[in-house]
mmCIF file of the N, C-alpha and C atoms, coordinates in Angstrom:
data_MODEL
# 
_entry.id   MODEL 
# 
loop_
_atom_site.group_PDB 
_atom_site.id 
_atom_site.type_symbol 
_atom_site.label_atom_id 
_atom_site.label_alt_id 
_atom_site.label_comp_id 
_atom_site.label_asym_id 
_atom_site.label_entity_id 
_atom_site.label_seq_id 
_atom_site.pdbx_PDB_ins_code 
_atom_site.Cartn_x 
_atom_site.Cartn_y 
_atom_site.Cartn_z 
_atom_site.occupancy 
_atom_site.B_iso_or_equiv 
_atom_site.pdbx_formal_charge 
_atom_site.auth_seq_id 
_atom_site.auth_comp_id 
_atom_site.auth_asym_id 
_atom_site.auth_atom_id 
_atom_site.pdbx_PDB_model_num 
ATOM 1   N N  . MET A 1 1  ? 0.862   -1.169 0.000   1.00 0.00 ? 1  MET A N  1 
ATOM 2   C CA . MET A 1 1  ? 0.000   0.000  0.000   1.00 0.00 ? 1  MET A CA 1 
ATOM 3   C C  . MET A 1 1  ? 0.903   1.224  0.000   1.00 0.00 ? 1  MET A C  1 
ATOM 4   N N  . THR A 1 2  ? 0.476   2.288  -0.680  1.00 0.00 ? 2  THR A N  1 
ATOM 5   C CA . THR A 1 2  ? 1.263   3.504  -0.754  1.00 0.00 ? 2  THR A CA 1 
ATOM 6   C C  . THR A 1 2  ? 1.165   4.274  0.542   1.00 0.00 ? 2  THR A C  1 
ATOM 7   N N  . ASP A 1 3  ? 2.031   5.260  0.681   1.00 0.00 ? 3  ASP A N  1 
ATOM 8   C CA . ASP A 1 3  ? 2.006   6.109  1.869   1.00 0.00 ? 3  ASP A CA 1 
ATOM 9   C C  . ASP A 1 3  ? 0.672   6.837  1.914   1.00 0.00 ? 3  ASP A C  1 
ATOM 10  N N  . ALA A 1 4  ? -0.078  6.611  2.959   1.00 0.00 ? 4  ALA A N  1 
ATOM 11  C CA . ALA A 1 4  ? -1.432  7.147  3.059   1.00 0.00 ? 4  ALA A CA 1 
ATOM 12  C C  . ALA A 1 4  ? -1.486  8.501  3.744   1.00 0.00 ? 4  ALA A C  1 
ATOM 13  N N  . THR A 1 5  ? -0.321  9.124  3.974   1.00 0.00 ? 5  THR A N  1 
ATOM 14  C CA . THR A 1 5  ? -0.346  10.421 4.635   1.00 0.00 ? 5  THR A CA 1 
ATOM 15  C C  . THR A 1 5  ? -0.799  11.518 3.692   1.00 0.00 ? 5  THR A C  1 
ATOM 16  N N  . SER A 1 6  ? -0.771  11.256 2.395   1.00 0.00 ? 6  SER A N  1 
ATOM 17  C CA . SER A 1 6  ? -1.260  12.249 1.442   1.00 0.00 ? 6  SER A CA 1 
ATOM 18  C C  . SER A 1 6  ? -1.876  11.547 0.249   1.00 0.00 ? 6  SER A C  1 
ATOM 19  N N  . THR A 1 7  ? -2.832  12.225 -0.347  1.00 0.00 ? 7  THR A N  1 
ATOM 20  C CA . THR A 1 7  ? -3.473  11.723 -1.543  1.00 0.00 ? 7  THR A CA 1 
ATOM 21  C C  . THR A 1 7  ? -3.111  12.682 -2.666  1.00 0.00 ? 7  THR A C  1 
ATOM 22  N N  . PRO A 1 8  ? -2.432  12.209 -3.702  1.00 0.00 ? 8  PRO A N  1 
ATOM 23  C CA . PRO A 1 8  ? -2.037  13.110 -4.783  1.00 0.00 ? 8  PRO A CA 1 
ATOM 24  C C  . PRO A 1 8  ? -3.241  13.812 -5.405  1.00 0.00 ? 8  PRO A C  1 
ATOM 25  N N  . ALA A 1 9  ? -3.168  15.129 -5.505  1.00 0.00 ? 9  ALA A N  1 
ATOM 26  C CA . ALA A 1 9  ? -4.264  15.907 -6.054  1.00 0.00 ? 9  ALA A CA 1 
ATOM 27  C C  . ALA A 1 9  ? -4.416  15.694 -7.561  1.00 0.00 ? 9  ALA A C  1 
ATOM 28  N N  . ASP A 1 10 ? -3.382  15.162 -8.204  1.00 0.00 ? 10 ASP A N  1 
ATOM 29  C CA . ASP A 1 10 ? -3.451  14.965 -9.646  1.00 0.00 ? 10 ASP A CA 1 
ATOM 30  C C  . ASP A 1 10 ? -4.000  13.598 -10.043 1.00 0.00 ? 10 ASP A C  1 
ATOM 31  N N  . LEU A 1 11 ? -4.473  12.826 -9.061  1.00 0.00 ? 11 LEU A N  1 
ATOM 32  C CA . LEU A 1 11 ? -5.091  11.531 -9.373  1.00 0.00 ? 11 LEU A CA 1 
ATOM 33  C C  . LEU A 1 11 ? -6.352  11.769 -10.205 1.00 0.00 ? 11 LEU A C  1 
ATOM 34  N N  . SER A 1 12 ? -6.530  10.967 -11.225 1.00 0.00 ? 12 SER A N  1 
ATOM 35  C CA . SER A 1 12 ? -7.773  11.061 -11.992 1.00 0.00 ? 12 SER A CA 1 
ATOM 36  C C  . SER A 1 12 ? -8.919  10.527 -11.132 1.00 0.00 ? 12 SER A C  1 
ATOM 37  N N  . PHE A 1 13 ? -10.130 10.869 -11.508 1.00 0.00 ? 13 PHE A N  1 
ATOM 38  C CA . PHE A 1 13 ? -11.300 10.365 -10.795 1.00 0.00 ? 13 PHE A CA 1 
ATOM 39  C C  . PHE A 1 13 ? -11.285 8.846  -10.779 1.00 0.00 ? 13 PHE A C  1 
ATOM 40  N N  . GLU A 1 14 ? -10.993 8.252  -11.941 1.00 0.00 ? 14 GLU A N  1 
ATOM 41  C CA . GLU A 1 14 ? -11.004 6.793  -12.059 1.00 0.00 ? 14 GLU A CA 1 
ATOM 42  C C  . GLU A 1 14 ? -9.948  6.139  -11.174 1.00 0.00 ? 14 GLU A C  1 
ATOM 43  N N  . ASP A 1 15 ? -8.750  6.731  -11.128 1.00 0.00 ? 15 ASP A N  1 
ATOM 44  C CA . ASP A 1 15 ? -7.689  6.181  -10.284 1.00 0.00 ? 15 ASP A CA 1 
ATOM 45  C C  . ASP A 1 15 ? -8.029  6.321  -8.802  1.00 0.00 ? 15 ASP A C  1 
ATOM 46  N N  . ALA A 1 16 ? -8.568  7.484  -8.435  1.00 0.00 ? 16 ALA A N  1 
ATOM 47  C CA . ALA A 1 16 ? -8.960  7.704  -7.038  1.00 0.00 ? 16 ALA A CA 1 
ATOM 48  C C  . ALA A 1 16 ? -10.056 6.731  -6.631  1.00 0.00 ? 16 ALA A C  1 
ATOM 49  N N  . LEU A 1 17 ? -11.026 6.524  -7.515  1.00 0.00 ? 17 LEU A N  1 
ATOM 50  C CA . LEU A 1 17 ? -12.119 5.602  -7.219  1.00 0.00 ? 17 LEU A CA 1 
ATOM 51  C C  . LEU A 1 17 ? -11.606 4.171  -7.086  1.00 0.00 ? 17 LEU A C  1 
ATOM 52  N N  . ALA A 1 18 ? -10.687 3.785  -7.967  1.00 0.00 ? 18 ALA A N  1 
ATOM 53  C CA . ALA A 1 18 ? -10.108 2.433  -7.886  1.00 0.00 ? 18 ALA A CA 1 
ATOM 54  C C  . ALA A 1 18 ? -9.353  2.245  -6.574  1.00 0.00 ? 18 ALA A C  1 
ATOM 55  N N  . ARG A 1 19 ? -8.589  3.253  -6.166  1.00 0.00 ? 19 ARG A N  1 
ATOM 56  C CA . ARG A 1 19 ? -7.877  3.169  -4.883  1.00 0.00 ? 19 ARG A CA 1 
ATOM 57  C C  . ARG A 1 19 ? -8.868  3.084  -3.733  1.00 0.00 ? 19 ARG A C  1 
ATOM 58  N N  . LEU A 1 20 ? -9.929  3.874  -3.803  1.00 0.00 ? 20 LEU A N  1 
ATOM 59  C CA . LEU A 1 20 ? -10.947 3.854  -2.754  1.00 0.00 ? 20 LEU A CA 1 
ATOM 60  C C  . LEU A 1 20 ? -11.612 2.486  -2.678  1.00 0.00 ? 20 LEU A C  1 
ATOM 61  N N  . GLU A 1 21 ? -11.925 1.897  -3.818  1.00 0.00 ? 21 GLU A N  1 
ATOM 62  C CA . GLU A 1 21 ? -12.527 0.562  -3.829  1.00 0.00 ? 21 GLU A CA 1 
ATOM 63  C C  . GLU A 1 21 ? -11.587 -0.472 -3.216  1.00 0.00 ? 21 GLU A C  1 
ATOM 64  N N  . GLY A 1 22 ? -10.284 -0.351 -3.496  1.00 0.00 ? 22 GLY A N  1 
ATOM 65  C CA . GLY A 1 22 ? -9.309  -1.259 -2.909  1.00 0.00 ? 22 GLY A CA 1 
ATOM 66  C C  . GLY A 1 22 ? -9.258  -1.127 -1.395  1.00 0.00 ? 22 GLY A C  1 
ATOM 67  N N  . ILE A 1 23 ? -9.326  0.104  -0.924  1.00 0.00 ? 23 ILE A N  1 
ATOM 68  C CA . ILE A 1 23 ? -9.316  0.354  0.520   1.00 0.00 ? 23 ILE A CA 1 
ATOM 69  C C  . ILE A 1 23 ? -10.557 -0.243 1.172   1.00 0.00 ? 23 ILE A C  1 
ATOM 70  N N  . VAL A 1 24 ? -11.705 -0.029 0.554   1.00 0.00 ? 24 VAL A N  1 
ATOM 71  C CA . VAL A 1 24 ? -12.954 -0.573 1.100   1.00 0.00 ? 24 VAL A CA 1 
ATOM 72  C C  . VAL A 1 24 ? -12.871 -2.096 1.176   1.00 0.00 ? 24 VAL A C  1 
ATOM 73  N N  . SER A 1 25 ? -12.370 -2.715 0.126   1.00 0.00 ? 25 SER A N  1 
ATOM 74  C CA . SER A 1 25 ? -12.228 -4.181 0.126   1.00 0.00 ? 25 SER A CA 1 
ATOM 75  C C  . SER A 1 25 ? -11.313 -4.647 1.244   1.00 0.00 ? 25 SER A C  1 
ATOM 76  N N  . ARG A 1 26 ? -10.204 -3.951 1.405   1.00 0.00 ? 26 ARG A N  1 
ATOM 77  C CA . ARG A 1 26 ? -9.244  -4.333 2.456   1.00 0.00 ? 26 ARG A CA 1 
ATOM 78  C C  . ARG A 1 26 ? -9.875  -4.182 3.841   1.00 0.00 ? 26 ARG A C  1 
ATOM 79  N N  . LEU A 1 27 ? -10.582 -3.081 4.059   1.00 0.00 ? 27 LEU A N  1 
ATOM 80  C CA . LEU A 1 27 ? -11.223 -2.873 5.358   1.00 0.00 ? 27 LEU A CA 1 
ATOM 81  C C  . LEU A 1 27 ? -12.340 -3.880 5.595   1.00 0.00 ? 27 LEU A C  1 
ATOM 82  N N  . GLU A 1 28 ? -13.132 -4.159 4.564   1.00 0.00 ? 28 GLU A N  1 
ATOM 83  C CA . GLU A 1 28 ? -14.241 -5.106 4.717   1.00 0.00 ? 28 GLU A CA 1 
ATOM 84  C C  . GLU A 1 28 ? -13.750 -6.528 4.972   1.00 0.00 ? 28 GLU A C  1 
ATOM 85  N N  . SER A 1 29 ? -12.554 -6.837 4.489   1.00 0.00 ? 29 SER A N  1 
ATOM 86  C CA . SER A 1 29 ? -12.030 -8.197 4.681   1.00 0.00 ? 29 SER A CA 1 
ATOM 87  C C  . SER A 1 29 ? -11.691 -8.468 6.144   1.00 0.00 ? 29 SER A C  1 
ATOM 88  N N  . GLY A 1 30 ? -11.454 -7.397 6.905   1.00 0.00 ? 30 GLY A N  1 
ATOM 89  C CA . GLY A 1 30 ? -11.114 -7.567 8.308   1.00 0.00 ? 30 GLY A CA 1 
ATOM 90  C C  . GLY A 1 30 ? -9.703  -8.079 8.534   1.00 0.00 ? 30 GLY A C  1 
ATOM 91  N N  . GLN A 1 31 ? -8.896  -8.122 7.493   1.00 0.00 ? 31 GLN A N  1 
ATOM 92  C CA . GLN A 1 31 ? -7.542  -8.672 7.603   1.00 0.00 ? 31 GLN A CA 1 
ATOM 93  C C  . GLN A 1 31 ? -6.495  -7.641 8.002   1.00 0.00 ? 31 GLN A C  1 
ATOM 94  N N  . ALA A 1 32 ? -6.837  -6.350 7.936   1.00 0.00 ? 32 ALA A N  1 
ATOM 95  C CA . ALA A 1 32 ? -5.856  -5.315 8.268   1.00 0.00 ? 32 ALA A CA 1 
ATOM 96  C C  . ALA A 1 32 ? -5.786  -5.120 9.777   1.00 0.00 ? 32 ALA A C  1 
ATOM 97  N N  . PRO A 1 33 ? -4.577  -5.014 10.309  1.00 0.00 ? 33 PRO A N  1 
ATOM 98  C CA . PRO A 1 33 ? -4.438  -4.712 11.738  1.00 0.00 ? 33 PRO A CA 1 
ATOM 99  C C  . PRO A 1 33 ? -5.039  -3.327 12.041  1.00 0.00 ? 33 PRO A C  1 
ATOM 100 N N  . LEU A 1 34 ? -5.298  -3.053 13.298  1.00 0.00 ? 34 LEU A N  1 
ATOM 101 C CA . LEU A 1 34 ? -5.966  -1.825 13.712  1.00 0.00 ? 34 LEU A CA 1 
ATOM 102 C C  . LEU A 1 34 ? -5.291  -0.570 13.174  1.00 0.00 ? 34 LEU A C  1 
ATOM 103 N N  . GLU A 1 35 ? -3.996  -0.426 13.369  1.00 0.00 ? 35 GLU A N  1 
ATOM 104 C CA . GLU A 1 35 ? -3.304  0.798  12.924  1.00 0.00 ? 35 GLU A CA 1 
ATOM 105 C C  . GLU A 1 35 ? -3.392  0.963  11.410  1.00 0.00 ? 35 GLU A C  1 
ATOM 106 N N  . GLU A 1 36 ? -3.237  -0.131 10.685  1.00 0.00 ? 36 GLU A N  1 
ATOM 107 C CA . GLU A 1 36 ? -3.352  -0.060 9.230   1.00 0.00 ? 36 GLU A CA 1 
ATOM 108 C C  . GLU A 1 36 ? -4.779  0.301  8.840   1.00 0.00 ? 36 GLU A C  1 
ATOM 109 N N  . SER A 1 37 ? -5.760  -0.238 9.543   1.00 0.00 ? 37 SER A N  1 
ATOM 110 C CA . SER A 1 37 ? -7.162  0.076  9.263   1.00 0.00 ? 37 SER A CA 1 
ATOM 111 C C  . SER A 1 37 ? -7.436  1.559  9.445   1.00 0.00 ? 37 SER A C  1 
ATOM 112 N N  . ILE A 1 38 ? -6.866  2.143  10.487  1.00 0.00 ? 38 ILE A N  1 
ATOM 113 C CA . ILE A 1 38 ? -7.055  3.575  10.733  1.00 0.00 ? 38 ILE A CA 1 
ATOM 114 C C  . ILE A 1 38 ? -6.430  4.386  9.607   1.00 0.00 ? 38 ILE A C  1 
ATOM 115 N N  . THR A 1 39 ? -5.223  4.010  9.202   1.00 0.00 ? 39 THR A N  1 
ATOM 116 C CA . THR A 1 39 ? -4.536  4.701  8.106   1.00 0.00 ? 39 THR A CA 1 
ATOM 117 C C  . THR A 1 39 ? -5.318  4.564  6.806   1.00 0.00 ? 39 THR A C  1 
ATOM 118 N N  . LEU A 1 40 ? -5.806  3.358  6.546   1.00 0.00 ? 40 LEU A N  1 
ATOM 119 C CA . LEU A 1 40 ? -6.610  3.130  5.347   1.00 0.00 ? 40 LEU A CA 1 
ATOM 120 C C  . LEU A 1 40 ? -7.892  3.964  5.375   1.00 0.00 ? 40 LEU A C  1 
ATOM 121 N N  . TYR A 1 41 ? -8.534  4.011  6.527   1.00 0.00 ? 41 TYR A N  1 
ATOM 122 C CA . TYR A 1 41 ? -9.762  4.790  6.660   1.00 0.00 ? 41 TYR A CA 1 
ATOM 123 C C  . TYR A 1 41 ? -9.492  6.273  6.377   1.00 0.00 ? 41 TYR A C  1 
ATOM 124 N N  . GLU A 1 42 ? -8.391  6.792  6.898   1.00 0.00 ? 42 GLU A N  1 
ATOM 125 C CA . GLU A 1 42 ? -8.038  8.193  6.663   1.00 0.00 ? 42 GLU A CA 1 
ATOM 126 C C  . GLU A 1 42 ? -7.792  8.463  5.186   1.00 0.00 ? 42 GLU A C  1 
ATOM 127 N N  . GLU A 1 43 ? -7.060  7.563  4.529   1.00 0.00 ? 43 GLU A N  1 
ATOM 128 C CA . GLU A 1 43 ? -6.825  7.731  3.095   1.00 0.00 ? 43 GLU A CA 1 
ATOM 129 C C  . GLU A 1 43 ? -8.142  7.623  2.334   1.00 0.00 ? 43 GLU A C  1 
ATOM 130 N N  . GLY A 1 44 ? -8.984  6.699  2.732   1.00 0.00 ? 44 GLY A N  1 
ATOM 131 C CA . GLY A 1 44 ? -10.287 6.548  2.084   1.00 0.00 ? 44 GLY A CA 1 
ATOM 132 C C  . GLY A 1 44 ? -11.127 7.810  2.190   1.00 0.00 ? 44 GLY A C  1 
ATOM 133 N N  . ALA A 1 45 ? -11.083 8.452  3.344   1.00 0.00 ? 45 ALA A N  1 
ATOM 134 C CA . ALA A 1 45 ? -11.835 9.697  3.531   1.00 0.00 ? 45 ALA A CA 1 
ATOM 135 C C  . ALA A 1 45 ? -11.311 10.781 2.586   1.00 0.00 ? 45 ALA A C  1 
ATOM 136 N N  . ARG A 1 46 ? -9.988  10.863 2.427   1.00 0.00 ? 46 ARG A N  1 
ATOM 137 C CA . ARG A 1 46 ? -9.411  11.844 1.499   1.00 0.00 ? 46 ARG A CA 1 
ATOM 138 C C  . ARG A 1 46 ? -9.801  11.522 0.058   1.00 0.00 ? 46 ARG A C  1 
ATOM 139 N N  . LEU A 1 47 ? -9.749  10.241 -0.293  1.00 0.00 ? 47 LEU A N  1 
ATOM 140 C CA . LEU A 1 47 ? -10.113 9.841  -1.656  1.00 0.00 ? 47 LEU A CA 1 
ATOM 141 C C  . LEU A 1 47 ? -11.589 10.102 -1.932  1.00 0.00 ? 47 LEU A C  1 
ATOM 142 N N  . LYS A 1 48 ? -12.442 9.846  -0.954  1.00 0.00 ? 48 LYS A N  1 
ATOM 143 C CA . LYS A 1 48 ? -13.881 10.112 -1.100  1.00 0.00 ? 48 LYS A CA 1 
ATOM 144 C C  . LYS A 1 48 ? -14.110 11.589 -1.369  1.00 0.00 ? 48 LYS A C  1 
ATOM 145 N N  . SER A 1 49 ? -13.438 12.435 -0.621  1.00 0.00 ? 49 SER A N  1 
ATOM 146 C CA . SER A 1 49 ? -13.563 13.876 -0.801  1.00 0.00 ? 49 SER A CA 1 
ATOM 147 C C  . SER A 1 49 ? -13.068 14.299 -2.185  1.00 0.00 ? 49 SER A C  1 
ATOM 148 N N  . LEU A 1 50 ? -11.947 13.731 -2.608  1.00 0.00 ? 50 LEU A N  1 
ATOM 149 C CA . LEU A 1 50 ? -11.405 14.036 -3.930  1.00 0.00 ? 50 LEU A CA 1 
ATOM 150 C C  . LEU A 1 50 ? -12.394 13.627 -5.023  1.00 0.00 ? 50 LEU A C  1 
ATOM 151 N N  . CYS A 1 51 ? -12.968 12.434 -4.898  1.00 0.00 ? 51 CYS A N  1 
ATOM 152 C CA . CYS A 1 51 ? -13.943 11.960 -5.884  1.00 0.00 ? 51 CYS A CA 1 
ATOM 153 C C  . CYS A 1 51 ? -15.171 12.863 -5.914  1.00 0.00 ? 51 CYS A C  1 
ATOM 154 N N  . GLU A 1 52 ? -15.660 13.253 -4.745  1.00 0.00 ? 52 GLU A N  1 
ATOM 155 C CA . GLU A 1 52 ? -16.820 14.148 -4.689  1.00 0.00 ? 52 GLU A CA 1 
ATOM 156 C C  . GLU A 1 52 ? -16.507 15.482 -5.347  1.00 0.00 ? 52 GLU A C  1 
ATOM 157 N N  . ASP A 1 53 ? -15.310 16.028 -5.101  1.00 0.00 ? 53 ASP A N  1 
ATOM 158 C CA . ASP A 1 53 ? -14.909 17.295 -5.719  1.00 0.00 ? 53 ASP A CA 1 
ATOM 159 C C  . ASP A 1 53 ? -14.844 17.165 -7.234  1.00 0.00 ? 53 ASP A C  1 
ATOM 160 N N  . ARG A 1 54 ? -14.282 16.050 -7.704  1.00 0.00 ? 54 ARG A N  1 
ATOM 161 C CA . ARG A 1 54 ? -14.185 15.837 -9.161  1.00 0.00 ? 54 ARG A CA 1 
ATOM 162 C C  . ARG A 1 54 ? -15.572 15.707 -9.791  1.00 0.00 ? 54 ARG A C  1 
ATOM 163 N N  . LEU A 1 55 ? -16.469 15.005 -9.110  1.00 0.00 ? 55 LEU A N  1 
ATOM 164 C CA . LEU A 1 55 ? -17.829 14.860 -9.639  1.00 0.00 ? 55 LEU A CA 1 
ATOM 165 C C  . LEU A 1 55 ? -18.547 16.208 -9.682  1.00 0.00 ? 55 LEU A C  1 
ATOM 166 N N  . LYS A 1 56 ? -18.375 17.000 -8.640  1.00 0.00 ? 56 LYS A N  1 
ATOM 167 C CA . LYS A 1 56 ? -19.018 18.312 -8.613  1.00 0.00 ? 56 LYS A CA 1 
ATOM 168 C C  . LYS A 1 56 ? -18.483 19.199 -9.730  1.00 0.00 ? 56 LYS A C  1 
ATOM 169 N N  . ALA A 1 57 ? -17.182 19.169 -9.956  1.00 0.00 ? 57 ALA A N  1 
ATOM 170 C CA . ALA A 1 57 ? -16.578 19.950 -11.029 1.00 0.00 ? 57 ALA A CA 1 
ATOM 171 C C  . ALA A 1 57 ? -17.118 19.505 -12.387 1.00 0.00 ? 57 ALA A C  1 
ATOM 172 N N  . ALA A 1 58 ? -17.249 18.199 -12.578 1.00 0.00 ? 58 ALA A N  1 
ATOM 173 C CA . ALA A 1 58 ? -17.781 17.684 -13.839 1.00 0.00 ? 58 ALA A CA 1 
ATOM 174 C C  . ALA A 1 58 ? -19.239 18.095 -14.007 1.00 0.00 ? 58 ALA A C  1 
ATOM 175 N N  . GLN A 1 59 ? -19.969 18.045 -12.922 1.00 0.00 ? 59 GLN A N  1 
ATOM 176 C CA . GLN A 1 59 ? -21.387 18.413 -12.953 1.00 0.00 ? 59 GLN A CA 1 
ATOM 177 C C  . GLN A 1 59 ? -21.556 19.870 -13.376 1.00 0.00 ? 59 GLN A C  1 
ATOM 178 N N  . LEU A 1 60 ? -20.686 20.739 -12.881 1.00 0.00 ? 60 LEU A N  1 
ATOM 179 C CA . LEU A 1 60 ? -20.772 22.151 -13.228 1.00 0.00 ? 60 LEU A CA 1 
ATOM 180 C C  . LEU A 1 60 ? -20.428 22.411 -14.688 1.00 0.00 ? 60 LEU A C  1 
ATOM 181 N N  . ARG A 1 61 ? -19.672 21.509 -15.291 1.00 0.00 ? 61 ARG A N  1 
ATOM 182 C CA . ARG A 1 61 ? -19.296 21.667 -16.689 1.00 0.00 ? 61 ARG A CA 1 
ATOM 183 C C  . ARG A 1 61 ? -20.393 21.215 -17.645 1.00 0.00 ? 61 ARG A C  1 
ATOM 184 N N  . VAL A 1 62 ? -21.321 20.444 -17.139 1.00 0.00 ? 62 VAL A N  1 
ATOM 185 C CA . VAL A 1 62 ? -22.400 19.940 -17.989 1.00 0.00 ? 62 VAL A CA 1 
ATOM 186 C C  . VAL A 1 62 ? -23.359 21.081 -18.301 1.00 0.00 ? 62 VAL A C  1 
ATOM 187 N N  . GLU A 1 63 ? -23.750 21.152 -19.525 1.00 0.00 ? 63 GLU A N  1 
ATOM 188 C CA . GLU A 1 63 ? -24.719 22.165 -19.921 1.00 0.00 ? 63 GLU A CA 1 
ATOM 189 C C  . GLU A 1 63 ? -25.956 21.455 -20.466 1.00 0.00 ? 63 GLU A C  1 
ATOM 190 N N  . LYS A 1 64 ? -27.078 22.107 -20.322 1.00 0.00 ? 64 LYS A N  1 
ATOM 191 C CA . LYS A 1 64 ? -28.268 21.520 -20.929 1.00 0.00 ? 64 LYS A CA 1 
ATOM 192 C C  . LYS A 1 64 ? -28.665 22.366 -22.131 1.00 0.00 ? 64 LYS A C  1 
ATOM 193 N N  . ILE A 1 65 ? -29.164 21.702 -23.110 1.00 0.00 ? 65 ILE A N  1 
ATOM 194 C CA . ILE A 1 65 ? -29.577 22.378 -24.333 1.00 0.00 ? 65 ILE A CA 1 
ATOM 195 C C  . ILE A 1 65 ? -30.953 22.983 -24.104 1.00 0.00 ? 65 ILE A C  1 
ATOM 196 N N  . VAL A 1 66 ? -31.083 24.237 -24.483 1.00 0.00 ? 66 VAL A N  1 
ATOM 197 C CA . VAL A 1 66 ? -32.355 24.930 -24.360 1.00 0.00 ? 66 VAL A CA 1 
ATOM 198 C C  . VAL A 1 66 ? -33.062 24.835 -25.715 1.00 0.00 ? 66 VAL A C  1 
ATOM 199 N N  . VAL A 1 67 ? -34.285 24.324 -25.684 1.00 0.00 ? 67 VAL A N  1 
ATOM 200 C CA . VAL A 1 67 ? -35.062 24.152 -26.904 1.00 0.00 ? 67 VAL A CA 1 
ATOM 201 C C  . VAL A 1 67 ? -36.136 25.229 -26.947 1.00 0.00 ? 67 VAL A C  1 
ATOM 202 N N  . GLY A 1 68 ? -36.220 25.897 -28.091 1.00 0.00 ? 68 GLY A N  1 
ATOM 203 C CA . GLY A 1 68 ? -37.217 26.938 -28.268 1.00 0.00 ? 68 GLY A CA 1 
ATOM 204 C C  . GLY A 1 68 ? -38.592 26.356 -28.531 1.00 0.00 ? 68 GLY A C  1 
ATOM 205 N N  . THR A 1 69 ? -39.596 27.224 -28.616 1.00 0.00 ? 69 THR A N  1 
ATOM 206 C CA . THR A 1 69 ? -40.970 26.783 -28.862 1.00 0.00 ? 69 THR A CA 1 
ATOM 207 C C  . THR A 1 69 ? -41.123 26.103 -30.212 1.00 0.00 ? 69 THR A C  1 
ATOM 208 N N  . ASP A 1 70 ? -40.210 26.407 -31.134 1.00 0.00 ? 70 ASP A N  1 
ATOM 209 C CA . ASP A 1 70 ? -40.260 25.770 -32.454 1.00 0.00 ? 70 ASP A CA 1 
ATOM 210 C C  . ASP A 1 70 ? -39.584 24.399 -32.466 1.00 0.00 ? 70 ASP A C  1 
ATOM 211 N N  . GLY A 1 71 ? -39.079 23.963 -31.302 1.00 0.00 ? 71 GLY A N  1 
ATOM 212 C CA . GLY A 1 71 ? -38.437 22.659 -31.212 1.00 0.00 ? 71 GLY A CA 1 
ATOM 213 C C  . GLY A 1 71 ? -36.977 22.659 -31.598 1.00 0.00 ? 71 GLY A C  1 
ATOM 214 N N  . GLN A 1 72 ? -36.446 23.793 -31.949 1.00 0.00 ? 72 GLN A N  1 
ATOM 215 C CA . GLN A 1 72 ? -35.053 23.898 -32.344 1.00 0.00 ? 72 GLN A CA 1 
ATOM 216 C C  . GLN A 1 72 ? -34.186 24.332 -31.160 1.00 0.00 ? 72 GLN A C  1 
ATOM 217 N N  . ALA A 1 73 ? -32.971 23.837 -31.154 1.00 0.00 ? 73 ALA A N  1 
ATOM 218 C CA . ALA A 1 73 ? -32.033 24.235 -30.100 1.00 0.00 ? 73 ALA A CA 1 
ATOM 219 C C  . ALA A 1 73 ? -31.716 25.716 -30.273 1.00 0.00 ? 73 ALA A C  1 
ATOM 220 N N  . LYS A 1 74 ? -31.801 26.451 -29.170 1.00 0.00 ? 74 LYS A N  1 
ATOM 221 C CA . LYS A 1 74 ? -31.500 27.880 -29.270 1.00 0.00 ? 74 LYS A CA 1 
ATOM 222 C C  . LYS A 1 74 ? -30.326 28.293 -28.398 1.00 0.00 ? 74 LYS A C  1 
ATOM 223 N N  . GLY A 1 75 ? -29.704 27.358 -27.740 1.00 0.00 ? 75 GLY A N  1 
ATOM 224 C CA . GLY A 1 75 ? -28.538 27.678 -26.936 1.00 0.00 ? 75 GLY A CA 1 
ATOM 225 C C  . GLY A 1 75 ? -28.371 26.681 -25.811 1.00 0.00 ? 75 GLY A C  1 
ATOM 226 N N  . VAL A 1 76 ? -27.504 27.034 -24.909 1.00 0.00 ? 76 VAL A N  1 
ATOM 227 C CA . VAL A 1 76 ? -27.251 26.183 -23.754 1.00 0.00 ? 76 VAL A CA 1 
ATOM 228 C C  . VAL A 1 76 ? -27.261 27.040 -22.493 1.00 0.00 ? 76 VAL A C  1 
ATOM 229 N N  . GLN A 1 77 ? -27.523 26.398 -21.397 1.00 0.00 ? 77 GLN A N  1 
ATOM 230 C CA . GLN A 1 77 ? -27.434 27.046 -20.109 1.00 0.00 ? 77 GLN A CA 1 
ATOM 231 C C  . GLN A 1 77 ? -26.922 26.027 -19.103 1.00 0.00 ? 77 GLN A C  1 
ATOM 232 N N  . PRO A 1 78 ? -26.374 26.493 -17.979 1.00 0.00 ? 78 PRO A N  1 
ATOM 233 C CA . PRO A 1 78 ? -25.871 25.538 -16.997 1.00 0.00 ? 78 PRO A CA 1 
ATOM 234 C C  . PRO A 1 78 ? -26.988 24.594 -16.537 1.00 0.00 ? 78 PRO A C  1 
ATOM 235 N N  . ALA A 1 79 ? -26.644 23.346 -16.412 1.00 0.00 ? 79 ALA A N  1 
ATOM 236 C CA . ALA A 1 79 ? -27.612 22.352 -15.951 1.00 0.00 ? 79 ALA A CA 1 
ATOM 237 C C  . ALA A 1 79 ? -27.868 22.530 -14.461 1.00 0.00 ? 79 ALA A C  1 
ATOM 238 N N  . GLU A 1 80 ? -29.063 22.248 -14.029 1.00 0.00 ? 80 GLU A N  1 
ATOM 239 C CA . GLU A 1 80 ? -29.404 22.298 -12.609 1.00 0.00 ? 80 GLU A CA 1 
ATOM 240 C C  . GLU A 1 80 ? -29.573 20.876 -12.123 1.00 0.00 ? 80 GLU A C  1 
ATOM 241 N N  . PHE A 1 81 ? -28.908 20.551 -11.040 1.00 0.00 ? 81 PHE A N  1 
ATOM 242 C CA . PHE A 1 81 ? -28.970 19.220 -10.476 1.00 0.00 ? 81 PHE A CA 1 
ATOM 243 C C  . PHE A 1 81 ? -29.474 19.307 -9.047  1.00 0.00 ? 81 PHE A C  1 
ATOM 244 N N  . GLY A 1 82 ? -30.328 18.343 -8.694  1.00 0.00 ? 82 GLY A N  1 
ATOM 245 C CA . GLY A 1 82 ? -30.828 18.130 -7.347  1.00 0.00 ? 82 GLY A CA 1 
ATOM 246 C C  . GLY A 1 82 ? -30.936 19.356 -6.572  1.00 0.00 ? 82 GLY A C  1 
# 
């Protein structure tokens, strides 16, 4: 396992998610000693936050197409989510 004291900010969403899934699997297996479990949990929390930030950034980049009364696209505007 890599040094869990920091999570590289340049990790892609996919890489961060894969690392997070690995951590969850390791913790769920119950095979990690207590100190390692705590370290893994801390890294997982950082990765979760990173993934959430990346998703929010992607969400803000999404635009929705605005359709006029004639059925034709007339432009775009920021999408509204939840």
